[in-house]
Structure formats: C-alpha cells, structure tokens
C-alpha positions in Angstrom: -91.1 41.0 -88.7 -87.6 40.5 -88.7 -86.4 38.0 -85.5 -83.1 38.2 -84.3 -81.4 35.3 -83.9 -78.8 36.2 -81.2 -78.2 32.6 -79.8 -77.2 30.9 -83.4 -75.1 34.2 -84.2 -73.2 33.9 -81.3 -72.7 29.8 -82.1 -71.4 31.1 -85.8 -69.2 33.8 -84.6 -67.5 31.5 -81.7 -66.6 28.9 -84.9 -65.4 31.5 -87.1 -62.0 30.5 -88.9 -61.9 27.2 -86.7 -61.3 25.3 -89.9 -64.2 23.2 -90.0 -67.0 23.6 -92.4 -69.9 25.0 -90.7 -73.0 22.9 -91.4 -76.6 24.6 -90.2 -78.9 22.2 -89.9 -82.7 21.8 -88.5 -86.0 21.5 -90.0 -86.7 22.8 -93.0 -88.3 26.4 -93.0 -86.9 27.3 -89.3 -85.0 30.4 -90.6 -81.3 29.1 -91.7 -81.1 30.7 -94.6 -81.8 34.1 -93.1 -79.6 33.3 -90.4 -76.7 32.8 -92.5 -77.5 35.3 -95.8 -78.9 38.0 -93.4 -77.9 38.1 -89.8 -74.3 36.7 -90.2 -73.6 38.2 -93.1 -74.9 41.8 -91.4 -72.3 40.5 -88.4 -69.6 40.2 -91.0 -70.0 43.4 -92.7 -69.8 45.1 -89.4 -66.8 43.4 -88.3 -64.8 44.8 -91.5 -65.4 42.3 -94.0 -65.6 43.6 -97.2 -68.1 42.6 -99.6 -65.6 41.1 -102.1 -64.6 38.6 -99.1 -68.1 37.5 -99.0 -69.3 34.8 -101.5 -72.9 34.0 -101.4 -74.1 31.4 -103.6 -78.1 30.2 -103.2 -77.9 27.0 -105.3 -82.0 26.4 -105.7 -81.6 29.7 -107.9 -81.6 29.3 -111.7 -79.1 31.9 -112.0 -76.7 29.3 -110.4 -77.8 26.4 -112.5 -73.9 25.7 -113.7 -72.4 25.6 -110.2 -74.5 22.4 -109.4 -71.5 20.9 -111.5 -69.2 20.3 -108.2 -66.2 20.7 -110.8 -67.4 24.2 -111.7 -68.8 25.5 -108.1 -64.8 24.9 -106.7 -63.6 27.0 -109.7 -65.8 29.8 -109.3 -65.1 29.8 -105.4 -61.1 29.6 -105.9 -61.3 32.6 -108.6 -63.3 34.4 -106.2 -60.4 34.8 -103.7 -58.2 37.2 -105.5 -55.5 38.1 -102.3 -54.7 36.7 -98.7 -57.5 38.5 -96.7 -60.2 35.6 -95.4 -62.6 35.0 -97.4 -66.3 33.7 -96.2 -67.8 30.9 -98.4 -72.0 31.4 -97.4 -73.8 28.3 -99.5 -77.6 28.0 -99.4 -79.1 24.7 -100.0 -75.5 22.6 -101.2 -77.2 19.2 -101.4 -78.2 20.1 -105.0 -74.7 19.7 -106.3 -73.8 15.8 -106.8 -70.9 15.4 -104.7 -71.1 18.3 -102.2 -68.7 16.4 -99.6 -66.0 16.6 -102.4 -66.0 20.1 -103.3 -66.3 21.3 -99.5 -63.6 18.9 -98.2 -61.1 20.3 -100.7 -62.0 24.1 -100.5 -61.4 23.7 -96.6 -57.4 23.3 -98.0 -57.6 26.9 -98.6 -56.3 28.6 -95.6 -57.9 31.9 -96.2 -61.3 30.6 -96.7 -64.0 29.8 -94.2 -66.8 28.1 -95.2 -70.4 28.0 -94.2 -73.3 25.6 -95.5 -77.2 25.1 -95.1 -79.3 22.6 -96.9 -82.3 20.8 -96.9 -83.2 17.8 -94.7 -83.1 15.9 -98.1 -79.5 15.5 -97.9 -78.1 17.3 -94.3 -79.1 15.1 -92.1 -77.3 14.9 -88.6 -75.9 11.5 -89.2 -75.0 12.2 -92.5 -72.4 15.1 -91.2 -70.0 13.3 -90.0 -69.5 11.0 -92.9 -69.9 13.4 -95.3 -67.2 15.6 -94.4 -64.6 13.4 -92.9 -64.7 15.1 -89.3 -64.3 18.5 -90.8 -68.1 19.2 -90.2 -69.0 21.6 -87.3 -73.1 21.1 -87.0 -74.7 24.4 -85.7 -78.4 22.8 -85.0 -81.4 25.7 -85.8 -85.0 25.3 -84.0 -88.1 27.2 -85.0 -88.1 30.6 -82.8 -87.9 30.6 -79.1 -90.5 32.0 -77.0 -88.1 35.0 -76.0 -87.3 35.7 -79.5 -90.7 35.9 -80.6 -91.5 38.0 -77.7 -88.6 40.8 -78.7 -90.3 40.5 -82.0 -93.5 41.0 -81.4 -93.5 43.3 -78.4 -97.1 44.7 -78.3 -98.2 41.2 -77.8 -98.4 40.3 -74.4 -97.6 36.8 -73.1 -101.1 35.1 -73.3 -101.1 36.4 -76.7 -98.0 35.1 -78.0 -99.1 31.4 -76.2 -102.2 31.4 -78.2 -100.3 31.6 -81.4 -97.5 29.4 -80.7 -99.5 26.6 -79.1 -101.7 26.9 -82.1 -99.6 27.9 -84.8 -96.1 27.3 -84.0 -93.1 28.7 -84.0 -91.8 28.9 -87.7 -90.5 32.5 -88.5 -92.8 32.5 -92.3 -95.9 31.4 -90.6 -95.9 33.8 -87.6 -96.0 36.6 -90.1 -98.9 35.7 -91.8 -101.8 38.4 -91.1 -104.5 35.9 -90.5 -105.5 33.0 -88.7 -106.6 31.2 -92.0 -103.6 32.1 -93.8 -101.5 30.6 -91.2 -103.5 27.3 -91.5 -103.5 27.1 -95.1 -99.6 28.0 -95.0 -99.2 25.2 -92.6 -101.0 22.8 -94.4 -99.2 23.4 -97.6 -95.9 23.4 -95.5 -96.5 20.0 -94.0 -97.9 18.3 -97.3 -95.3 19.9 -100.0 -91.9 20.8 -97.6 -92.1 18.3 -95.2 -94.1 15.4 -96.1 -93.0 14.9 -99.7 -89.3 15.6 -98.8 -89.5 12.6 -96.8 -91.4 10.4 -99.1 -89.3 10.9 -102.1 -86.2 11.0 -100.0 -86.7 7.2 -98.3 -88.9 6.1 -101.5 -92.0 5.4 -99.4 -94.3 3.4 -101.4 -97.1 3.1 -98.7 -97.6 7.1 -98.1 -101.0 6.7 -96.7 -99.5 4.2 -93.8 -96.7 6.7 -93.4 -99.1 9.5 -93.1 -100.9 7.5 -90.1 -98.2 7.2 -88.4 -97.4 10.5 -88.2 -100.7 11.4 -87.1 -100.9 8.8 -84.4 -97.5 10.3 -83.3 -99.1 13.5 -83.1 -102.1 12.3 -81.3 -99.8 11.0 -78.7 -97.5 13.6 -77.9 -96.0 13.3 -74.4 -97.2 9.7 -74.1 -95.0 6.7 -73.9 -95.1 4.6 -77.0 -93.3 2.2 -79.5 -93.4 0.7 -83.1 -94.9 -2.0 -82.1 -97.7 -0.5 -80.1 -98.3 1.9 -83.2 -98.7 -1.6 -85.4 -101.3 -2.6 -82.8 -103.1 0.8 -83.6 -103.3 -0.2 -87.2 -104.8 -3.3 -86.3 -107.2 -2.3 -83.7 -108.1 0.4 -85.7 -109.0 -1.8 -89.1 -106.8 0.4 -90.7 -104.5 -2.2 -92.1 -101.8 -4.4 -91.3 -98.0 -2.7 -90.8 -95.1 -4.5 -89.4 -93.3 -2.4 -86.7 -90.2 -2.6 -88.4 -91.9 -0.6 -91.3 -93.3 1.6 -88.1 -89.5 1.9 -87.3 -88.1 3.1 -90.4 -90.9 5.6 -90.9 -90.2 7.2 -87.3 -86.4 7.4 -88.0 -86.9 9.0 -91.6 -88.7 11.8 -89.3 -86.3 12.1 -86.9 -83.5 12.6 -89.4 -85.5 14.8 -91.0 -86.1 17.2 -87.6 -89.7 16.9 -88.2 -89.8 14.7 -84.7 -87.6 14.0 -81.5 -87.5 10.5 -79.8 -86.9 11.1 -76.0 -85.3 8.1 -74.1 -85.8 6.9 -70.4 -83.6 7.4 -68.0 -83.7 5.3 -64.4 -82.8 8.2 -61.9 -81.5 5.8 -59.0 -80.3 3.6 -61.1 -78.4 5.6 -63.5 -79.1 4.0 -66.8 -81.1 4.1 -69.8 -84.2 2.1 -69.7 -85.4 0.6 -73.5 -88.6 1.1 -75.2 -91.0 2.7 -74.9 -90.0 6.0 -76.2 -91.8 9.3 -75.9 -91.8 11.4 -79.3 -92.4 15.2 -79.6 -93.0 17.6 -83.1 -90.3 19.9 -83.6 -92.7 22.4 -84.5 -96.3 22.5 -82.6 -98.0 23.9 -85.4 -96.6 20.9 -87.7 -98.2 18.6 -85.3 -101.7 20.7 -85.2 -102.1 20.7 -89.0 -101.1 17.0 -88.9 -104.5 16.5 -86.9 -106.3 19.2 -88.9 -106.4 21.7 -86.0 -109.3 19.3 -84.4 -107.1 17.8 -81.1 -106.2 20.6 -79.1 -104.6 19.6 -75.7 -103.3 22.1 -73.0 -101.7 19.8 -70.8 -99.7 18.0 -73.6 -98.7 21.1 -76.3 -97.6 22.8 -72.7 -95.2 19.5 -72.5 -94.2 19.5 -76.1 -93.3 23.5 -75.9 -91.4 23.1 -72.5 -89.4 20.3 -74.1 -88.6 22.4 -77.5 -87.5 25.2 -75.2 -85.2 23.0 -73.4 -83.8 22.0 -76.7 -83.3 25.6 -77.8 -81.6 26.7 -74.9 -78.7 23.6 -75.7 -79.8 21.1 -73.3 -80.0 17.3 -73.5 -83.4 15.9 -72.4 -84.4 12.5 -71.1 -87.7 11.2 -69.5 -87.0 10.5 -65.7 -87.9 7.1 -64.4 -88.3 6.9 -60.6 -88.8 3.4 -59.0 -91.1 3.8 -55.8 -91.5 1.7 -53.0 -95.3 1.8 -51.5 -96.8 -0.4 -48.9 -99.5 -2.6 -50.0 -101.9 -5.2 -48.7 -99.6 -8.2 -49.2 -96.3 -6.4 -48.6 -94.2 -3.7 -50.7 -95.6 -3.0 -54.4 -92.8 -1.7 -56.2 -93.9 1.2 -58.8 -92.6 3.2 -61.5 -93.4 6.9 -61.3 -92.0 9.8 -64.0 -90.4 13.0 -63.9 -91.1 14.8 -67.5 -87.7 15.7 -68.0 -84.1 15.1 -66.4 -81.5 17.6 -68.1 -77.8 16.6 -67.5 -75.5 19.9 -67.5 -72.0 19.0 -67.1 -71.7 18.1 -63.6 -75.4 19.8 -62.6 -78.8 17.7 -63.1 -82.3 19.3 -63.0 -85.4 17.5 -62.8 -88.7 19.5 -64.5 -92.2 18.3 -64.1 -94.9 19.8 -65.9 -98.3 20.9 -64.3 -100.9 22.5 -66.2 -103.0 23.4 -62.9 -102.0 23.0 -59.5 -105.5 24.1 -58.0 -106.3 20.7 -56.4 -104.2 19.2 -53.5 -104.7 15.8 -55.4 -102.9 17.3 -58.6 -100.3 18.7 -56.4 -99.8 15.0 -54.5 -99.3 13.7 -57.8 -96.9 16.1 -59.6 -94.7 16.3 -56.6 -94.8 12.3 -55.7 -91.7 11.4 -58.0 -89.3 14.8 -57.4 -90.0 14.2 -53.4 -88.5 10.0 -53.8 -85.4 11.6 -55.4 -82.8 12.0 -52.7 -80.1 13.9 -54.6 -79.5 17.5 -54.4 -79.9 18.7 -57.6 -82.5 21.1 -58.3 -86.4 20.0 -58.7 -88.6 22.3 -60.9 -92.2 22.3 -61.2 -93.8 24.3 -64.1 -97.1 25.2 -64.1 -99.7 27.8 -66.0 -101.3 28.9 -62.7 -100.9 32.7 -62.5 -98.2 32.2 -59.7 -95.0 34.1 -58.7 -92.0 31.6 -58.3 -91.9 30.0 -55.0 -89.7 27.0 -53.0 -91.8 24.4 -51.1 -90.3 23.0 -47.9 -88.8 20.1 -49.8 -87.0 22.4 -52.1 -89.1 22.3 -54.9 -89.0 25.1 -57.1 -92.5 26.1 -58.4 -92.5 28.7 -61.6 -95.0 29.8 -64.0 -94.5 29.0 -67.6 -94.0 32.4 -68.6 -91.4 32.8 -66.1 -89.5 29.8 -67.5 -90.1 30.7 -71.4 -88.3 33.9 -70.8 -85.1 32.6 -69.6 -82.3 31.6 -71.6 -81.2 29.1 -69.0 -82.7 26.5 -66.3 -79.8 28.1 -63.9 -82.1 31.0 -63.7 -85.3 29.8 -62.4 
C-alpha cells in the first residue's frame, strides 16, 4: 500500500530553491526515504525536471561505498552538474559520511544545486542541525502516518477498524503493510530492539543497558502522567530494581527525545501565562513502539487515546503544552487553592486552543470532571472536548465544543472543529 504524504510534500515544495539544505528528520522507519526518493522525485519529474538533473544517492548501499569519503562525494556531485540548469541532490543516510556537514556546506555554494538529505537519528538530531550546517539547515520534521493518511490509503477500512490498528500497532508505514497481526507484532519488536534501542545505546555508549530499557518501560507505562527523572529513580528503588541516579535517568530520557522516540511536554500556567518546571508529561512518537516495549500487555484506552491525539496535533504542525488552571474553591477552613489540568494547550500565532480528552462522557460526574478546568478559563479562545462517544459535534451553553474522536482525526486544522 502506498501512502500519500501530501502535507510533507508541500513542505518540500515550499522550500525548493531557497538556498538551504533541506534536512528531513524524524523517527526511523517513519517514511523519510520514501518521501524523498519516491514522492518528491515524482513531483520533480511532473514539474518538468529531467532525470539527469536529479542526483540520487543512498549511502547505505554498498555500491556507493567509495562515496563515503566526503571529498569523493563532493567531486562526484560536481561532475554530475554539466550545465546551468537547476539540479536536485537527494541523499539518503548522509550520516555515513565522516564530516558530511563540510561537504554539504560546500555544495550549497553551487547556485544551481538544491540539496535535500535524510539521515538516521545516529547523526541527525534536531539539536545538531543548527550547528552542523552553520545555520543553513532547513528542517522538515516527519512523523508516522496520520489517521487521515491511513484512511486515504486503506479506504475499505472503517474508522473503528483503523483505530484498532493504530491503537495497537501504531502508524509506521512498514508495520501497517504487514498482512497479519503476528507479523506486525514481530516486526515491531524487531524494529524496537534492532533499530531504535541499539541505535540509542550505540550512539550514547550506554553501559547499563537493562537500566535504560527499564527507564523506557516506566515511561511507556506512564504516558500522559506527570513524572520526572527523580520520580523514575525512586521507582527503581521501590521496585528493588537497583539504585540509579536521577541524573542518569535524565540522560536516558534526553537520548530518547533526541532520537525522536519520545516527546516531552511542558506545563503551562494558563492564568499566570508562564511555564512551570518539572514534572513533565512524556508521550511516545509511535504508540505501536510503546506497546511493543510493554510486550502488548498494557492496553489503557484513555491514555492511548490521549497519546494518539497528542501525536496528531504535532502532525498538524502545532506546538503542544499541558495546561494548568489554578482554581480557588470554598473549603471548611476558608479558600482552598487547587491545580486542575487541561490536557493540551495550543498556541497558534494569535489564536489559542484548549483541548480536553475524555474517553467517555456517559456519566455526569465525568462531565463535571472534564469540563471543570475549561469552565474556569475566562478568555474567549476555543475550548474543545474530544470524546470516544458516538456523538455529533455540539457546543455547550458555556461555549465548549464537544466532538467525536473521528471527527477530530479527519481534519487537518483545529480551526475546522
């Protein structure tokens, strides 16, 4: 099955010929190479670019082994440019070249050459790009498939069937294309160990591998819950797993974030308009990898739903925080100050959106709980509750918009809710 990635293709089209190195990043196996060598190349051909003007190189191919020398790579590319027409350089796995940033910075000086590269997380981290390319890197972050992209690919599947797939096996294209559930599980387990875990361990010279794996397992079982390295360190002690410093735990978490395996979400004080330090919330970039880390034994519908919604918001291009709303309530001894939470706060230029995730609103107590923090936010920005209940979208007397999960997943902008 071929999945169309129109959102990312448009990002590459918008950046054509801008003088920057287009650096395509994201968790491994999310489709970066396919995006560049199949979909974007197809766009170039349909735009009238001749085949000789497209220089393609996969540097993990043994046929290109000699080009792992940066000087030979630079010479090879320059020899391919034989006239003043615009050429497009597409390189996959550039991190195999020692000193790749030097050759790429040199190639950007060629006026009729437009450069696009992908690479694994062993070298291409978001934090590296600004320094590696001296400010000439233009990052395009790619995520696993969105619900809408899967829906367009598997048109015969119902929304509920797609949900069962992604909430169990995630959204990596290669996984979804496996014919059976057993094959999906096997490939997920192999990908987790041989691609993600080994890559992080080798890159960061992790010695206590079992401690690193335990840290990831704790994060996987606590998605959507507030935690921090010190709390995780305490869990090690309470479970008699071993004594490990919170500094080491913090390093393990940072390695995983840099590898795009997990995302850290900060808390934002809505009324005070400021960020609050630790603890944070952590989500997995792909829920299938999270489930594989727990050996598919811990299926929590509410937390998985929250993680998937978080990922979909990122795929729409939003920056997402966790909202904190301070509420003063009457108590026996006067006024009691309580912290309530809004699952997600999105700042989009001059607009802001508050999103609460509620698996079900079938009971009044649940409605009161989920709506409480939203009702205490006094600004006029849009407030949304996303539920798994089979409902048509409606707006409450308080101006809160309530929508079904599928209505949310099939839009491409919060503005359309």
